C-alpha positions in Angstrom: 122.4 122.7 108.5 119.4 122.9 110.8 118.9 126.7 109.8 119.1 125.9 106.2 116.5 123.0 106.5 114.2 125.2 108.5 114.5 127.9 106.0 113.8 125.5 103.2 110.7 124.0 105.1 109.3 127.6 105.6 109.9 128.5 102.1 107.9 125.4 100.9 105.1 126.5 103.2 105.1 130.1 101.9 104.9 128.8 98.3 102.0 126.6 99.2 100.2 129.8 100.1 100.2 130.8 96.4 99.5 127.5 94.7 96.9 124.9 94.5 98.6 121.6 94.6 96.4 118.7 93.6 99.0 115.8 93.0 99.4 114.3 96.5 99.5 110.9 95.1 102.9 111.9 93.5 104.4 113.5 96.7 103.4 115.0 100.0 105.3 117.8 101.7 106.8 116.8 105.0 104.4 118.1 107.9 105.6 120.6 110.3 105.2 118.1 113.1 107.1 115.5 111.3 109.9 118.0 110.6 110.0 119.0 114.3 110.4 115.2 115.3 113.1 114.7 112.9 115.3 117.7 113.7 117.2 116.4 116.8 118.4 113.3 115.0 120.3 115.5 112.2 122.5 117.2 115.0 122.3 116.4 118.8 121.2 112.9 118.4 123.4 111.8 115.4 124.9 108.7 116.8 125.3 105.5 114.9 122.6 102.9 116.4 125.2 100.1 116.1 127.7 101.7 118.3 128.3 100.5 121.8 128.3 103.3 124.0 125.1 104.7 125.9 124.2 107.7 123.8 124.1 105.4 120.6 122.1 102.8 122.5 119.6 105.4 123.2 119.3 106.3 119.5 119.0 102.4 118.9 116.1 102.3 121.2 114.4 105.4 119.6 114.8 103.6 116.2 113.2 100.6 117.4 110.3 102.4 119.2 109.7 104.4 115.8 109.5 101.0 114.0 107.0 99.8 116.4 104.8 102.7 115.9 104.8 102.1 112.1 104.3 98.4 112.7 101.4 98.9 115.2 99.7 100.9 112.5 99.2 98.0 110.3 98.7 95.5 113.2 102.3 94.2 113.2 105.5 94.2 115.4 108.6 96.0 114.8 110.4 92.9 114.4 108.2 92.2 111.2 109.5 95.3 109.6 112.4 95.8 107.2 113.1 99.6 106.6 114.1 100.5 103.1 115.0 103.6 101.1 111.4 103.8 99.6 108.6 101.7 98.2 110.5 100.8 95.1 113.3 99.0 97.1 110.5 97.4 99.4 108.8 95.9 96.3 112.1 94.7 94.8 112.9 92.9 98.3 109.5 91.3 98.5 110.0 89.5 95.1 113.1 87.7 96.6 110.8 85.6 98.5 110.4 83.2 95.7 112.2 81.6 92.8 108.9 80.2 91.6 105.9 81.4 89.5 104.6 84.8 90.1 101.4 86.5 89.3 100.8 90.5 89.4 98.0 92.8 88.5 98.4 94.4 85.1 97.7 98.0 86.7 100.6 97.7 89.1 103.2 100.4 89.7 106.4 100.1 87.6 108.4 99.2 90.7 106.2 96.0 90.8 105.9 95.3 87.1 109.4 95.6 86.2 110.8 93.4 89.0 107.7 90.8 88.2 108.8 90.7 84.7 112.4 90.1 85.5 111.2 86.9 87.5 109.0 86.2 84.6 105.8 87.0 86.1 102.3 86.5 84.6 99.6 89.2 84.5 96.4 89.2 86.2 93.7 91.1 84.3 91.6 93.9 85.7 87.8 94.8 84.9 86.8 98.0 83.5 86.2 99.3 87.0 89.9 98.8 87.8 89.1 96.0 90.1 91.0 92.7 90.0 89.5 90.0 87.8 88.9 87.3 90.4 87.9 84.7 88.0 91.1 85.5 85.9 93.2 85.2 89.2 91.8 81.7 89.9 92.3 80.5 86.2 96.0 81.4 86.4 97.0 80.1 89.8 98.9 76.7 89.2 100.7 74.3 91.4 103.8 76.3 90.8 102.5 79.7 91.9 104.5 81.1 94.8 103.7 84.7 94.9 100.8 86.9 94.0 101.2 90.8 94.0 98.2 93.0 94.1 98.3 96.8 95.3 95.9 97.8 98.1 95.2 101.2 96.2 96.2 101.9 92.7 98.4 104.8 92.3 96.7 106.1 89.1 93.2 105.5 89.7 92.9 105.2 93.5 91.2 102.0 93.1 91.0 100.0 96.4 91.5 96.1 95.6 89.4 93.6 97.6 92.5 92.0 99.1 90.6 90.2 101.6 88.8 88.2 98.7 92.2 87.8 97.2 93.5 86.4 100.4 90.5 84.0 100.7 91.3 82.5 97.3 94.8 81.9 98.4 93.6 80.2 101.4 91.4 77.9 99.4 94.5 77.1 97.1 96.6 76.4 99.9 94.3 74.1 101.6 93.7 72.2 98.3 97.5 71.9 97.9 97.7 70.5 101.4 95.1 67.9 100.7 97.0 66.9 97.6 100.3 66.7 99.4 101.8 69.7 97.5 104.1 71.7 99.9 104.6 74.7 97.6 103.8 77.7 99.6 101.9 80.8 98.3 102.3 84.4 99.4 100.3 87.7 98.8 102.3 90.7 98.5 100.6 94.3 98.2 102.1 97.7 97.7 100.1 99.9 100.1 102.2 103.1 99.4 98.9 105.2 98.6 96.7 103.5 101.3 98.3 104.3 104.7 97.0 107.9 104.7 93.4 107.0 104.4 92.6 103.4 105.1 92.7 101.4 108.2 95.2 98.6 107.5 95.5 95.2 109.4 97.7 92.6 107.7 96.1 89.7 109.5 92.7 90.9 108.6 93.7 91.4 105.2 95.6 88.1 104.9 98.9 89.8 103.7 102.2 88.2 103.8 104.5 91.1 102.4 103.3 94.7 102.5 104.9 97.8 101.0 104.8 101.2 102.8 106.2 104.5 102.0 106.8 107.6 104.1 106.7 110.0 101.1 102.9 109.4 100.6 101.9 110.2 104.1 103.6 113.6 104.8 106.8 112.0 106.0 110.4 112.1 104.3 111.2 110.8 100.9 113.7 107.9 100.5 112.0 106.1 103.3 110.0 103.0 103.2 109.1 99.7 104.9 108.4 96.1 104.0 106.3 94.1 106.4 107.3 90.5 106.4 105.1 87.6 107.9 106.8 84.5 109.2 106.0 82.5 106.3 108.1 84.6 103.9 111.9 83.9 103.5 113.6 86.8 101.9 117.2 87.1 100.3 119.1 90.4 100.9 119.6 92.9 98.0 122.5 94.4 99.6 125.2 93.0 101.9 127.3 94.7 104.6 126.8 95.2 108.4 123.7 93.1 108.8 121.2 95.6 109.8 117.4 95.1 109.5 117.9 91.3 110.2 120.6 91.1 107.6 118.1 92.1 104.8 119.0 95.6 104.4 122.7 96.4 105.5 123.7 100.0 105.8 123.7 102.7 108.8 120.1 103.0 109.8 118.3 106.2 108.5 117.5 107.4 112.1 115.7 110.8 111.1 113.9 109.3 108.2 112.2 106.5 110.4 111.5 108.9 113.3 109.7 111.1 110.7 108.1 108.1 109.1 106.7 107.0 112.6 105.5 110.5 113.4 103.8 110.9 109.9 102.1 107.4 110.6 100.9 108.4 113.9 99.4 111.7 112.6 97.8 109.8 109.5 96.0 107.3 112.0 94.8 110.0 114.3 93.3 112.2 111.4 92.0 109.1 109.1 88.5 109.6 109.8 88.3 113.4 109.5 90.5 113.4 106.5 88.2 110.8 104.7 85.0 112.7 105.4 86.7 116.1 104.3 88.0 114.6 101.0 84.7 113.2 100.2 83.0 116.5 100.5 85.7 118.1 98.5 85.3 115.4 95.7 81.5 116.0 95.6 82.2 119.9 95.5 84.8 119.7 92.7 82.9 117.3 90.6 79.6 119.4 90.9 81.4 122.5 89.6 83.7 121.1 87.0 82.2 121.1 83.3 82.5 119.2 80.3 84.3 116.1 81.5 84.0 112.3 81.7 84.6 110.7 85.2 86.8 107.7 84.8 87.0 106.2 88.3 83.5 106.2 89.2 83.5 103.6 92.0 85.8 101.9 94.5 88.3 104.9 94.6 90.2 106.2 97.5 88.3 109.4 98.9 91.0 112.0 97.7 91.3 110.5 94.0 89.7 112.1 90.8 90.3 110.7 87.5 88.7 112.8 84.6 88.8 112.8 81.0 88.4 115.9 78.7 87.8 114.3 75.3 89.6 115.8 72.4 92.1 117.9 74.5 95.7 116.8 75.2 95.9 116.5 78.9 99.6 117.0 78.9 99.0 120.5 77.5 96.3 121.1 80.1 98.9 120.3 82.7 101.3 122.9 81.5 98.4 125.6 81.1 97.1 124.9 84.6 100.8 125.2 86.0 100.9 128.7 84.5 97.8 129.4 86.7 99.7 127.7 89.6 97.5 124.7 89.7 99.3 121.5 89.7 97.6 118.1 88.6 98.9 115.0 86.9 98.3 112.9 83.8 99.0 109.6 85.6 101.9 108.3 87.5 104.7 110.9 87.9 107.5 108.6 86.8 105.5 107.7 83.7 104.3 111.2 82.9 107.9 112.5 83.0 109.0 110.1 80.4 106.1 111.0 78.1 104.8 107.4 78.4 101.0 106.5 78.0 99.4 104.9 80.9 99.3 101.3 81.0 96.8 101.6 83.9 94.2 103.6 81.8 94.7 101.1 78.9 94.3 98.1 80.9 90.6 99.4 82.0 89.6 99.9 78.4 90.1 103.5 77.7 90.7 104.6 74.1 93.9 106.3 72.9 91.8 109.6 72.9 90.5 109.1 76.4 93.9 108.3 77.8 95.3 111.4 76.1 92.7 113.6 77.6 92.7 112.1 81.4 94.0 114.1 84.3 94.4 112.7 87.8 93.6 115.1 90.7 94.4 114.1 94.2 93.7 116.1 97.4 95.8 116.6 100.4 96.9 118.5 103.5 98.1 121.5 101.4 94.5 122.0 100.3 91.2 123.9 101.8 87.7 124.2 100.7 88.4 127.6 99.0 91.2 126.2 96.9 88.7 123.5 95.8 86.4 126.1 94.5 89.1 128.2 92.8 90.5 125.0 91.2 87.3 124.2 89.7 86.9 127.9 88.3 90.6 127.8 86.8 90.3 124.4 85.2 86.9 125.2 83.6 88.3 128.4 82.3 91.6 126.7 80.9 89.4 123.8 79.3 87.1 126.3 77.6 90.1 128.2 76.1 91.7 125.2 75.0 88.5 124.0 73.1 88.0 127.3 71.6 91.7 127.3 70.3 91.3 123.8 69.0 88.0 124.9 67.3 89.6 128.0 65.9 92.5 125.7 64.4 90.4 123.1 62.9 
């Protein structure tokens, strides 16, 4: 099994040599150090953490220590984390904290939007910049509102939301309720799946009650996530069984996954500043060398996010044409693009149908280097030029 995994991992590394992957917001490869940290827990250290004998207790200790590493990265304790099978499950679990009124940002990922709609949630508008409309938020909070969900970083635009300001509004509302004798609580949830790799997150500083994390976006394994839960939040389990994760997520613990998640988080924190500087430079380089485009996410975006619009060109066709050149980009969220669904995020910020149809998302990551950025600019320019000539000839 381990030989097969090692062979597969080396195959991915070799393949990366021949391609330019610019879709790190969709998925990141498991880093070599993360893979090495995980390997023993697939074979030698395979024991069930719930078993009573000493080897299993050692695994249980390793598991809790890994949770502590993840929690420490966001200013929390291991006991504050519930490990899940990814961000989607964590988001669904977060919404069990209330039976009351819910508000959610209109540009949220579908794993937030769909569950919020299920609970009868109301939309908070965004500004053309992609930032939350704080006036709209204030106008929609009622005495029945119990949960507000605003992602820290948008998965399509890379927009960094002012969560501290949102938390400030929530504190004012809670204080006003207290003065009026209203005991209804108000929680702030945030999906930070895209943020952990490039932002210094502290749940107390941001005023967050529920925070979703995702290993797959920080060079950790897929199918592993976590939900930070403050002492003010009371959740209900989605699954029942052996009572693992404080009874909120039953099932035998994914020890290799959590070990890998912890190692990925540790590496992300260690290289955070260097990566931000590197991606900022690459963004400047790529934007200076690309031609004939409109920049969509001009401000407030994560350092490795670029969203471009090529007016008059079908971006989905560009994605396929670039794939032929082994350059991989996206038209939006991977789950939406695979179904041929137009981006609700780009629509929310006021883009026309033509602009949405011509928009590409480019996200840098650890598989890239400066030489690739120059090469990607050249290939994209050539493909766009050729496509424009084709369209002109056909018209």
